[in-house]
C-alpha positions as CSV (number, residue, x, y, z in Angstrom):
1,X,10.7,7.7,-23.7
2,X,8.3,10.5,-24.4
3,X,4.7,11.3,-24.6
4,X,3.7,11.3,-28.3
5,X,0.7,12.2,-30.4
6,X,-0.1,10.2,-33.5
7,X,-0.1,13.3,-35.8
8,X,2.9,15.0,-34.3
9,X,6.6,14.9,-35.0
10,X,9.3,15.8,-32.5
11,X,12.9,16.7,-32.4
12,X,14.1,15.2,-29.4
13,X,15.7,15.8,-22.7
14,X,17.0,13.5,-20.2
15,X,14.8,11.5,-17.9
16,X,14.2,12.8,-14.4
17,X,15.1,11.1,-11.2
18,X,12.5,9.6,-8.8
19,X,12.4,8.7,-5.1
20,X,12.9,5.1,-4.2
21,X,10.0,3.0,-3.0
22,X,10.0,0.4,-0.3
23,X,11.7,-2.9,-0.8
24,X,9.7,-5.5,-2.8
25,X,10.2,-9.1,-3.6
26,X,9.1,-11.6,-6.1
27,X,9.0,-15.3,-6.8
28,X,8.3,-17.2,-10.1
29,X,9.2,-17.0,-15.0
30,X,9.1,-13.7,-17.6
31,X,8.8,-14.1,-21.3
32,X,7.5,-11.2,-23.3
33,X,4.8,-13.7,-25.0
34,X,3.2,-14.6,-28.5
35,X,5.0,-13.9,-31.8
36,X,4.0,-10.6,-33.4
37,X,5.1,-11.5,-36.9
38,X,4.8,-15.2,-37.6
39,X,6.8,-15.4,-40.9
40,X,9.5,-12.9,-41.0
41,X,9.4,-12.5,-44.7
42,X,8.8,-8.9,-45.3
43,X,5.8,-9.6,-47.4
44,X,3.4,-7.8,-45.1
45,X,0.7,-5.9,-47.4
46,X,18.7,17.7,-28.4
47,X,18.3,13.8,-26.5
48,X,17.4,10.6,-28.2
49,X,15.4,9.3,-25.2
50,X,13.0,12.1,-24.9
51,X,11.4,13.8,-22.0
52,X,9.4,11.3,-19.9
53,X,5.7,11.8,-19.1
54,X,4.1,10.1,-16.1
55,X,2.8,7.3,-18.3
56,X,4.3,7.6,-21.8
57,X,3.1,4.2,-23.0
58,X,0.0,3.5,-21.0
59,X,-0.7,0.1,-19.5
60,X,1.2,-3.1,-19.7
61,X,1.6,-4.7,-23.1
62,X,3.4,-7.8,-24.5
63,X,3.9,-10.3,-27.2
64,X,7.3,-11.8,-28.0
65,X,8.8,-11.1,-31.3
66,X,10.8,-14.3,-30.9
67,X,7.8,-16.5,-31.2
68,X,7.3,-20.0,-30.0
69,X,10.1,-21.3,-32.2
70,X,12.7,-19.3,-30.4
71,X,15.0,-21.1,-28.0
72,X,14.1,-20.7,-24.3
73,X,17.7,-21.1,-23.3
74,X,19.7,-17.9,-23.2
75,X,23.0,-18.1,-25.0
76,X,24.9,-16.4,-22.2
77,X,26.0,-18.0,-19.0
78,X,24.0,-16.8,-16.0
79,X,25.8,-14.8,-13.4
80,X,26.3,-16.6,-10.1
81,X,23.1,-17.0,-8.1
82,X,22.5,-15.0,-4.9
83,X,24.1,-11.9,-6.2
84,X,23.4,-9.0,-3.9
85,X,23.6,-5.3,-4.4
86,X,26.9,-4.1,-5.7
87,X,28.8,-1.3,-3.9
88,X,29.1,1.9,-5.8
89,X,32.0,2.2,-8.1
90,X,32.1,-1.6,-8.9
91,X,32.7,-1.2,-12.6
92,X,34.9,1.9,-12.4
93,X,37.9,2.4,-10.1
94,X,41.1,1.6,-12.0
95,X,39.1,0.8,-15.2
96,X,38.0,4.5,-15.6
97,X,39.6,7.7,-16.7
98,X,38.5,11.3,-17.3
99,X,38.1,13.2,-20.5
100,X,39.5,16.7,-21.0
101,X,36.1,17.9,-19.6
102,X,36.6,16.0,-16.4
103,X,33.8,13.5,-17.2
104,X,34.3,9.9,-16.1
105,X,34.5,7.4,-18.9
106,X,34.9,3.7,-18.8
107,X,38.2,2.1,-19.8
108,X,37.0,-1.5,-19.1
109,X,37.9,-4.9,-20.3
110,X,34.6,-5.7,-22.0
111,X,33.7,-9.2,-22.8
112,X,32.8,-10.5,-26.3
113,X,29.0,-10.4,-26.9
114,X,28.6,-14.1,-26.6
115,X,30.5,-14.2,-23.3
116,X,28.5,-11.5,-21.5
117,X,26.7,-12.7,-18.3
118,X,23.1,-12.3,-17.4
119,X,22.9,-9.8,-14.5
120,X,21.3,-11.4,-11.5
121,X,18.9,-8.7,-10.3
122,X,19.0,-8.4,-6.4
123,X,15.8,-9.8,-5.0
124,X,14.7,-6.5,-3.5
125,X,14.9,-4.7,-7.0
126,X,12.8,-7.4,-8.8
127,X,9.2,-6.7,-10.0
128,X,6.8,-8.2,-7.5
129,X,5.6,-11.5,-9.0
130,X,8.1,-11.2,-11.9
131,X,9.3,-14.4,-13.5
132,X,12.8,-15.4,-14.4
133,X,13.7,-14.2,-17.9
134,X,14.1,-16.9,-20.4
135,X,15.0,-15.0,-23.6
136,X,17.0,-11.9,-24.4
137,X,18.3,-9.9,-27.4
138,X,17.6,-11.2,-30.8
139,X,19.2,-10.0,-34.1
140,X,17.8,-10.1,-37.7
141,X,19.4,-9.5,-41.1
142,X,17.8,-7.4,-43.7
143,X,18.0,-10.4,-46.1
144,X,16.1,-12.5,-43.6
145,X,13.3,-9.8,-43.2
146,X,13.3,-8.8,-47.0
147,X,14.4,-11.8,-48.9
148,X,15.4,-11.6,-52.6
149,X,15.1,-7.8,-52.6
150,X,18.9,-7.0,-52.6
151,X,18.3,-4.6,-49.7
152,X,20.9,-6.0,-47.4
153,X,23.8,-5.9,-49.9
154,X,22.9,-2.4,-51.1
155,X,22.4,-1.1,-47.5
156,X,25.8,-2.2,-46.4
157,X,27.6,-1.2,-49.6
158,X,26.2,2.3,-50.3
159,X,26.4,5.2,-47.8
160,X,24.4,7.5,-50.0
161,X,21.6,4.9,-50.1
162,X,21.5,4.7,-46.4
163,X,21.3,8.5,-46.0
164,X,18.6,8.6,-48.7
165,X,16.5,6.2,-46.6
166,X,16.8,8.5,-43.6
167,X,15.9,11.5,-45.7
168,X,12.9,9.7,-47.1
169,X,11.3,9.0,-43.7
170,X,11.4,12.7,-43.1
171,X,9.5,13.2,-46.3
172,X,7.0,10.4,-45.6
173,X,6.5,10.6,-41.8
174,X,7.4,14.0,-40.5
175,X,4.4,16.2,-39.8
176,X,5.4,19.9,-39.6
177,X,4.3,21.9,-36.6
178,X,1.8,24.4,-37.8
179,X,2.7,26.7,-35.0
180,X,6.3,26.8,-35.9
181,X,8.1,28.7,-38.6
182,X,9.4,27.0,-41.8
183,X,12.9,27.5,-40.4
184,X,12.1,25.7,-37.2
185,X,10.4,22.8,-39.0
186,X,13.4,22.5,-41.3
187,X,15.8,22.4,-38.4
188,X,13.6,19.8,-36.6
189,X,13.5,17.5,-39.6
190,X,17.2,18.0,-40.7
191,X,19.4,14.9,-41.0
192,X,21.5,16.2,-38.1
193,X,18.6,16.2,-35.7
194,X,17.2,13.3,-33.8
195,X,13.6,13.1,-35.0
196,X,10.6,11.3,-33.6
197,X,7.7,10.4,-36.0
198,X,4.8,8.0,-36.1
199,X,5.7,4.9,-38.1
200,X,2.1,3.4,-38.3
201,X,0.8,5.8,-41.0
202,X,2.2,8.1,-43.7
203,X,0.6,11.1,-45.3
204,X,2.4,10.2,-48.5
205,X,1.8,6.5,-48.5
206,X,5.5,6.0,-47.9
207,X,6.1,7.2,-51.5
208,X,9.6,8.7,-50.9
209,X,10.9,5.5,-49.4
210,X,9.3,3.4,-52.3
211,X,11.1,5.7,-54.8
212,X,14.4,5.4,-53.0
213,X,14.2,1.6,-53.3
214,X,13.1,1.6,-56.9
215,X,15.8,4.1,-57.9
216,X,18.5,1.9,-56.3
217,X,17.4,-1.4,-57.9
218,X,16.0,-2.9,-54.6
219,X,13.5,-5.4,-56.0
220,X,9.8,-5.7,-55.0
221,X,10.0,-3.6,-51.9
222,X,7.7,-0.7,-51.0
223,X,8.3,1.9,-48.3
224,X,5.1,0.7,-46.6
225,X,6.3,-3.0,-46.4
226,X,9.7,-1.9,-45.2
227,X,8.5,0.3,-42.4
228,X,5.6,-1.9,-41.3
229,X,7.7,-5.1,-41.3
230,X,10.2,-3.5,-39.0
231,X,7.5,-2.0,-36.8
232,X,5.7,-5.3,-36.4
233,X,8.8,-6.7,-34.7
234,X,7.6,-4.5,-31.7
235,X,4.9,-7.1,-31.2
236,X,1.1,-6.8,-31.1
237,X,1.1,-3.9,-28.6
238,X,3.3,-1.0,-29.7
239,X,3.7,2.7,-29.1
240,X,4.0,3.7,-32.8
241,X,7.0,5.9,-32.4
242,X,10.1,5.8,-34.5
243,X,13.2,7.9,-33.6
244,X,16.1,8.5,-35.9
245,X,18.8,9.0,-33.3
246,X,21.6,10.8,-35.0
247,X,25.3,10.8,-34.2
248,X,27.7,13.7,-34.1
249,X,30.6,11.4,-34.8
250,X,32.8,9.2,-32.7
251,X,32.5,10.2,-29.1
252,X,33.0,8.7,-25.7
253,X,30.8,9.1,-22.7
254,X,29.7,7.3,-19.5
255,X,27.0,4.7,-19.7
256,X,23.5,5.8,-18.5
257,X,21.6,2.7,-17.8
258,X,17.8,2.8,-18.0
259,X,14.5,1.3,-19.3
260,X,12.2,3.4,-21.4
261,X,9.0,2.2,-19.8
262,X,9.7,-1.0,-17.8
263,X,6.8,-2.6,-19.7
264,X,6.8,-6.0,-21.4
265,X,7.1,-4.4,-24.8
266,X,9.7,-4.7,-27.5
267,X,12.1,-2.2,-28.9
268,X,13.5,-2.6,-32.4
269,X,16.7,-1.0,-33.5
270,X,18.0,-0.6,-37.1
271,X,21.6,0.3,-37.3
272,X,23.1,2.8,-39.8
273,X,26.9,2.2,-39.7
274,X,29.5,4.9,-40.0
275,X,30.9,3.6,-43.2
276,X,30.1,0.9,-45.8
277,X,30.9,-2.8,-45.3
278,X,31.5,-2.1,-41.6
279,X,31.6,-4.4,-38.6
280,X,31.9,-3.3,-35.1
281,X,30.3,-1.9,-31.8
282,X,28.9,1.5,-31.2
283,X,26.0,1.4,-33.7
284,X,23.4,-0.2,-31.4
285,X,22.7,0.7,-27.8
286,X,24.7,-1.2,-25.2
287,X,22.6,-3.7,-23.3
288,X,22.5,-5.5,-19.9
289,X,20.4,-8.6,-19.9
290,X,18.5,-9.1,-16.7
291,X,17.6,-12.2,-14.8
292,X,14.3,-10.7,-13.7
293,X,12.3,-7.6,-14.6
294,X,12.9,-4.6,-12.4
295,X,10.4,-3.1,-10.0
296,X,8.8,0.1,-11.0
297,X,9.0,2.8,-8.4
298,X,7.1,5.4,-10.4
299,X,3.9,5.3,-12.4
300,X,3.3,2.4,-14.7
301,X,5.2,3.1,-18.0
302,X,7.5,5.6,-16.6
303,X,11.2,5.7,-17.3
304,X,13.3,3.5,-15.0
305,X,16.9,4.7,-14.3
306,X,19.3,2.2,-12.7
307,X,21.1,4.9,-10.7
308,X,17.8,5.7,-8.9
309,X,18.1,2.4,-7.1
310,X,21.4,3.4,-5.7
311,X,22.6,-0.1,-6.2
312,X,26.0,0.7,-7.5
313,X,27.5,0.3,-11.0
314,X,26.7,-2.7,-13.2
315,X,29.6,-5.2,-13.4
316,X,31.6,-5.0,-16.6
317,X,30.9,-8.7,-17.1
318,X,27.2,-8.0,-17.7
319,X,27.7,-5.1,-20.1
320,X,26.9,-6.2,-23.6
321,X,28.3,-4.3,-26.6
322,X,26.3,-5.6,-29.5
323,X,28.2,-5.8,-32.7
324,X,26.7,-4.5,-36.0
325,X,27.6,-6.5,-39.2
326,X,26.1,-7.4,-42.5
327,X,23.2,-9.8,-41.6
328,X,22.8,-8.3,-38.1
329,X,21.4,-4.9,-39.0
330,X,18.3,-5.2,-36.8
331,X,18.3,-5.7,-33.0
332,X,15.2,-6.6,-30.9
333,X,14.8,-6.6,-27.2
334,X,12.2,-6.5,-24.4
335,X,12.3,-3.2,-22.5
336,X,11.4,-5.0,-19.2
337,X,14.1,-7.6,-19.4
338,X,17.1,-5.4,-20.2
339,X,18.8,-2.2,-19.2
340,X,20.2,-0.2,-22.1
341,X,22.4,2.8,-22.6
342,X,23.8,4.9,-25.4
343,X,27.2,3.4,-26.3
344,X,30.2,4.6,-24.3
345,X,31.8,5.1,-27.7
346,X,29.4,5.8,-30.6
347,X,30.3,4.6,-34.1
348,X,27.3,5.2,-36.4
349,X,25.6,7.6,-38.8
350,X,22.4,7.0,-36.8
351,X,20.2,4.3,-35.3
352,X,16.5,3.9,-35.6
353,X,14.4,3.0,-32.6
354,X,10.9,1.6,-33.2
355,X,8.5,1.3,-30.2
């Protein structure tokens, strides 16, 4: 997460470590509350995580994008109760190897998405007064969000179309730095750079996106409706940032589990797969669903890094590797009730992150 001005665009430095606070405990049940979108019809008129500020998102917010109609029962089996802190190295050991650069990389027997356990947060790491979490990650399809437009079929079938969408948000949302040279601004906004922009307003009225849709026979969809519908999945309180997190190709790396703010706010991810008609993992961030929100040892809204708790590695049984497929192009989760990490193996052109 990163401090962000409404009229500024950024090319995006790893979060810093913080000292531990004293042990805290909680009782009670957390649902990021109240639907931000009602009908999900689409008819509404370099590091990808950024450099943390002390309070990048301000105060606590909320509002569930799952709404009152969402099931309150999590689809995954809960981890055994009473789990205590794990010793360091729990998920590694014989299930790890080193790359040619000597970096440790997981070689774990991951579970299928629907078999991943909810991680039982040790009591001393729970947010004081934090309630048990009753809902986790939710997926949406582009057809569900933008019915009868033809967007989902075109998006999954045409790589040039997907790239044109990424180029269009640079035209519509990127605000050049007046203190930088044309060469620097061009580098910041290039398709190979991870770019942060403000999704809530556009100096062009989202004209480039609208044109891309019209030129590709996507019916009755404007750039404004597209961006605003996705952004509203963040809920009634949102930061207004959109990052196009690029990929340098298929790579492997160790997980780095964290929360962007620890606040009860929602993150929306839109996947851009590595090729057309593709199904697989490595597009979306990997996710660990938590039984309770984590305590915040820094300032409110500051990045929370799992390793700062010195509680050991997360168990492989709790590491979720969400699968991208046609009809599952959009992933939504509450920052406070999940840990997330860049995939240990990346397979994507890019992924968008709305906050």
